C-alpha positions as CSV (number, residue, x, y, z in Angstrom):
1,M,-199.8,49.5,-85.4
2,G,-196.3,48.1,-85.3
3,I,-194.5,45.0,-86.4
4,S,-196.3,41.7,-85.6
5,H,-193.9,39.0,-86.9
6,I,-191.2,38.1,-89.4
7,T,-192.7,36.9,-92.7
8,L,-189.8,35.9,-94.9
9,I,-186.1,35.1,-94.6
10,T,-183.9,35.2,-97.8
11,V,-181.6,32.2,-98.2
12,P,-178.9,32.9,-100.8
13,V,-178.3,29.8,-103.0
14,T,-176.5,28.9,-106.2
15,D,-178.9,26.2,-107.4
16,Q,-182.5,26.7,-106.5
17,D,-183.6,23.2,-107.5
18,R,-180.9,21.6,-105.4
19,A,-181.7,23.9,-102.4
20,K,-185.5,23.2,-102.8
21,E,-184.9,19.5,-102.7
22,F,-182.8,19.9,-99.5
23,Y,-185.4,22.0,-97.7
24,E,-188.1,19.6,-98.7
25,K,-186.2,16.8,-97.0
26,L,-186.4,19.0,-93.8
27,G,-190.2,19.1,-94.2
28,F,-190.6,22.5,-95.8
29,G,-193.4,22.7,-98.4
30,V,-193.3,24.8,-101.5
31,I,-196.0,27.6,-101.3
32,N,-194.8,29.5,-104.4
33,D,-192.6,28.7,-107.3
34,H,-192.8,30.9,-110.4
35,E,-190.7,32.8,-112.8
36,M,-190.8,36.5,-111.9
37,G,-192.0,39.0,-114.3
38,P,-190.6,42.5,-114.9
39,E,-193.1,44.0,-112.5
40,E,-191.6,41.9,-109.7
41,M,-187.8,42.0,-110.3
42,P,-186.8,44.4,-113.1
43,P,-184.6,44.3,-115.1
44,E,-183.3,40.7,-114.8
45,P,-185.4,38.3,-116.7
46,G,-185.6,34.6,-115.9
47,L,-185.4,34.9,-112.1
48,R,-187.4,32.4,-110.1
49,W,-189.3,33.0,-106.8
50,I,-189.3,29.8,-104.7
51,Q,-190.9,30.3,-101.3
52,L,-191.2,27.5,-98.8
53,A,-192.8,27.1,-95.4
54,A,-192.3,24.8,-92.4
55,P,-195.3,22.5,-91.8
56,G,-196.4,24.6,-88.8
57,G,-196.5,27.8,-90.8
58,G,-195.1,31.1,-89.6
59,T,-192.0,32.6,-91.2
60,T,-191.2,31.4,-94.7
61,I,-188.0,31.3,-96.7
62,V,-187.2,32.3,-100.2
63,L,-184.3,30.6,-102.1
64,A,-182.6,33.5,-103.9
65,T,-180.0,33.3,-106.7
66,W,-179.8,37.1,-106.8
67,Q,-177.9,39.1,-104.2
68,V,-180.0,40.6,-101.4
69,G,-178.3,43.1,-99.1
70,G,-174.9,41.7,-99.9
71,L,-175.8,38.1,-98.8
72,K,-173.9,35.5,-100.6
73,P,-174.5,31.7,-100.6
74,G,-173.3,30.3,-97.3
75,A,-173.8,33.5,-95.4
76,Q,-177.2,32.8,-93.9
77,H,-178.0,31.0,-90.7
78,M,-181.3,30.2,-89.1
79,S,-182.8,28.0,-86.4
80,V,-185.9,25.8,-86.9
81,A,-187.9,24.1,-84.2
82,C,-188.9,20.4,-83.9
83,A,-190.6,18.2,-81.2
84,D,-187.7,15.7,-80.9
85,A,-184.2,16.6,-82.0
86,K,-182.7,13.2,-81.6
87,A,-185.5,11.6,-83.8
88,M,-185.1,14.3,-86.3
89,H,-181.3,13.8,-86.4
90,V,-181.9,10.1,-87.2
91,E,-184.5,10.9,-89.9
92,L,-182.2,13.5,-91.6
93,T,-179.1,11.4,-91.5
94,E,-181.0,8.5,-93.0
95,K,-181.9,10.9,-95.9
96,G,-178.2,11.5,-96.4
97,I,-177.9,14.8,-94.7
98,D,-174.7,15.4,-92.8
99,A,-175.4,16.6,-89.3
100,S,-173.4,17.4,-86.1
101,P,-174.1,15.2,-83.2
102,P,-177.1,16.2,-81.1
103,F,-176.3,18.2,-78.0
104,D,-178.4,18.8,-74.9
105,A,-178.6,22.3,-73.6
106,P,-180.5,23.9,-70.7
107,W,-183.0,25.3,-73.1
108,G,-183.4,22.1,-75.2
109,A,-181.6,19.7,-77.6
110,F,-180.1,20.8,-80.9
111,F,-177.9,19.9,-83.8
112,Q,-176.4,21.7,-86.8
113,I,-176.7,21.0,-90.5
114,S,-175.8,23.0,-93.7
115,D,-177.6,23.3,-96.9
116,P,-175.8,22.5,-100.2
117,D,-174.4,26.1,-100.3
118,G,-173.2,26.1,-96.7
119,N,-176.1,28.1,-95.2
120,G,-176.4,26.9,-91.6
121,V,-179.6,25.4,-90.1
122,M,-179.8,24.7,-86.4
123,I,-182.5,22.1,-85.6
124,V,-183.7,22.9,-82.1
125,E,-185.9,20.9,-79.8
126,E,-187.4,23.6,-77.7
127,S,-187.7,23.0,-73.9
128,K,-191.2,22.3,-72.7
129,S,-190.7,24.4,-69.5
């Protein structure tokens, strides 16, 4: 018994379609996109559940327009891993995503971007050692 891993992180957004497009540019894939029924999120009709996963699987994200635990758009921050931060930086800037310059650190290279609502995403090239 006990906790084995994190399954889901809530990312507060104002426009789910705009956020979905942004995270798809990062390589996330949609694993669930449906309007929630009253059994899932009463009593607010019309709410949409959009869940995405990175290509390697693991923890997923949900793009929420409703408030969860007081989180507001722009308040979330997460780190995601990649094999080559500098190549990823070039790829994302070519897609029109503003990014900080890549930095080298003892534990690997990284750079910072923000989604359309200001939620931070750190792209990290994890050290091989």
